[in-house]
C-alpha positions as CSV (number, residue, x, y, z in Angstrom):
1,M,-13.8,-18.3,12.8
2,V,-10.7,-17.6,10.8
3,M,-9.5,-21.2,11.2
4,F,-12.9,-22.3,9.8
5,A,-12.5,-19.9,6.9
6,L,-9.0,-21.3,6.2
7,A,-10.4,-24.8,6.2
8,L,-13.1,-23.9,3.6
9,R,-10.7,-22.1,1.3
10,E,-9.9,-23.7,-2.0
11,D,-6.8,-25.8,-1.7
12,R,-4.8,-24.4,-4.7
13,S,-1.1,-24.0,-4.7
14,S,-1.6,-20.4,-5.8
15,K,-3.2,-19.6,-2.5
16,S,-0.6,-21.4,-0.4
17,Q,1.3,-18.2,0.5
18,R,-1.9,-16.5,1.6
19,R,-2.7,-19.4,3.9
20,I,0.8,-19.3,5.4
21,D,0.5,-15.5,6.0
22,I,-2.9,-16.0,7.8
23,M,-1.5,-18.9,9.9
24,E,1.5,-16.8,10.9
25,G,-0.9,-14.0,11.8
26,L,-2.9,-16.3,13.9
27,A,0.3,-17.5,15.7
28,N,1.0,-13.8,16.6
29,I,-2.5,-12.6,17.4
30,S,-2.3,-13.4,21.1
31,K,0.9,-11.4,21.5
32,Q,-0.4,-8.5,19.4
33,T,-3.7,-8.4,21.4
34,K,-1.7,-8.0,24.6
35,E,0.3,-5.1,22.9
36,V,-3.0,-3.4,22.1
37,L,-4.3,-3.8,25.7
38,K,-1.2,-2.1,27.0
39,H,-2.8,1.2,25.7
40,D,-5.6,0.9,28.2
41,Q,-4.5,3.9,30.4
42,E,-3.8,6.0,27.3
43,I,-7.4,5.3,26.1
44,K,-8.8,6.2,29.5
45,K,-6.9,9.5,29.4
46,L,-8.3,10.1,25.9
47,C,-11.8,9.5,27.1
48,M,-11.4,11.8,30.0
49,K,-10.5,14.5,27.5
50,F,-14.0,14.1,25.9
51,K,-16.0,13.2,28.9
52,D,-18.2,16.2,28.8
53,Q,-19.0,15.9,25.1
54,K,-22.6,15.2,24.2
55,S,-21.6,13.4,20.9
56,L,-19.0,11.2,19.4
57,L,-18.8,10.4,15.8
58,S,-17.2,7.2,14.5
59,L,-16.3,7.3,10.9
60,V,-15.4,3.9,9.4
61,V,-14.8,3.9,5.7
62,L,-16.2,0.6,4.4
63,P,-15.8,-0.5,0.8
64,R,-19.3,0.4,-0.1
65,T,-19.1,3.9,1.2
66,I,-15.8,4.7,-0.4
67,E,-17.5,5.5,-3.7
68,A,-19.6,8.2,-1.9
69,L,-16.6,9.6,-0.1
70,M,-14.6,9.8,-3.3
71,S,-17.3,11.5,-5.1
72,G,-17.6,14.2,-2.4
73,E,-21.1,13.3,-1.2
74,P,-20.1,13.7,2.5
75,K,-19.6,17.4,2.1
76,H,-23.3,17.7,2.5
77,G,-23.6,14.7,4.8
78,V,-21.5,13.1,7.4
79,L,-18.4,15.3,6.9
80,A,-20.6,18.5,7.2
81,L,-20.9,17.6,10.9
82,I,-17.1,17.8,11.4
83,D,-15.6,20.7,13.3
84,E,-12.9,21.2,15.9
85,A,-15.3,20.5,18.8
86,L,-16.7,17.1,17.7
87,P,-14.8,14.0,18.9
88,L,-14.3,11.7,15.9
89,V,-12.9,8.2,15.8
90,M,-11.4,6.9,12.6
91,I,-10.0,3.5,12.0
92,L,-7.2,3.9,9.4
93,T,-5.0,0.8,9.4
94,R,-3.1,-0.2,6.3
95,D,-5.3,-2.4,4.2
96,D,-6.6,-2.5,0.6
97,N,-8.9,0.4,1.3
98,F,-6.3,2.6,3.0
99,S,-5.5,5.1,0.2
100,K,-9.2,5.7,-0.3
101,S,-9.9,5.9,3.4
102,L,-7.1,8.5,3.6
103,N,-9.3,10.8,1.6
104,A,-11.9,10.9,4.3
105,Y,-9.1,11.7,6.9
106,N,-7.8,14.5,4.8
107,Q,-11.4,15.9,4.5
108,V,-11.7,15.8,8.3
109,I,-8.4,17.6,8.8
110,A,-9.4,20.2,6.1
111,R,-12.5,21.0,8.3
112,N,-10.3,21.5,11.4
113,G,-11.4,18.2,12.9
114,W,-9.2,16.6,15.4
115,P,-9.7,12.8,14.9
116,I,-8.8,10.0,17.2
117,V,-7.1,7.7,14.7
118,I,-6.7,4.0,15.3
119,C,-3.7,3.3,13.0
120,N,-0.9,0.9,12.7
121,T,2.2,1.3,15.0
122,D,4.5,4.1,13.9
123,D,2.4,5.0,10.9
124,P,4.0,8.3,9.6
125,E,0.7,9.4,7.9
126,F,-1.0,10.7,11.1
127,P,1.1,13.3,12.9
128,R,0.5,13.8,16.6
129,D,0.1,17.5,16.1
130,K,-3.1,16.9,14.1
131,T,-4.5,13.8,15.7
132,D,-4.8,11.7,18.8
133,R,-3.5,8.2,18.0
134,I,-4.1,4.8,19.2
135,E,-1.7,2.4,17.7
136,V,-2.3,-1.3,16.9
137,P,0.2,-3.7,15.4
138,R,0.0,-4.5,11.8
139,T,-1.1,-8.0,10.8
140,V,-2.6,-9.8,7.8
141,D,-5.7,-8.1,6.5
142,T,-8.1,-10.9,7.6
143,L,-7.1,-10.4,11.2
144,Q,-6.5,-6.7,11.3
145,G,-10.1,-6.0,12.3
146,L,-9.7,-8.1,15.4
147,L,-6.9,-5.8,16.6
148,N,-8.7,-2.6,15.4
149,V,-11.7,-3.1,17.6
150,I,-9.9,-3.8,20.8
151,P,-9.3,-0.1,21.6
152,C,-13.0,0.7,21.0
153,S,-14.2,-2.1,23.3
154,S,-11.8,-1.1,26.0
155,W,-13.1,2.5,26.2
156,P,-14.6,3.3,29.6
157,I,-18.1,3.8,28.2
158,G,-19.4,5.5,31.3
159,L,-17.0,8.3,30.7
160,L,-18.3,9.0,27.2
């Protein structure tokens, strides 16, 4: 799909570095996918930790919901559900929305939530004393989503 998108892009010299970055990302995606899959046992242990839970909340901050999060609407909505007992998964890799998404993370921490954060490798923003972390390698933004969903798809669903 990404290759098709590259082919359809406008062929302007101002976009050439972007195309190069995407092609380099594509060249590395197989190796990076294997790196993510190495976390399989770690993810299984994490699932065992929450196997008796009746609920799991996945909070993904998308561009359209950022406005609501920034205005504080979730205080009476999604974030009102957060407490120390509710397992919560947040995808917080470094992209254009990261600084805005970080607001949602800080709101969760302020409510004594203990999120499972899918973040980039060695990201200092998410200390292990406040979160459970699943790390994925950083890549170009158009491919980051491919790496981000691998941990979610490798969860032993029967344990949750």
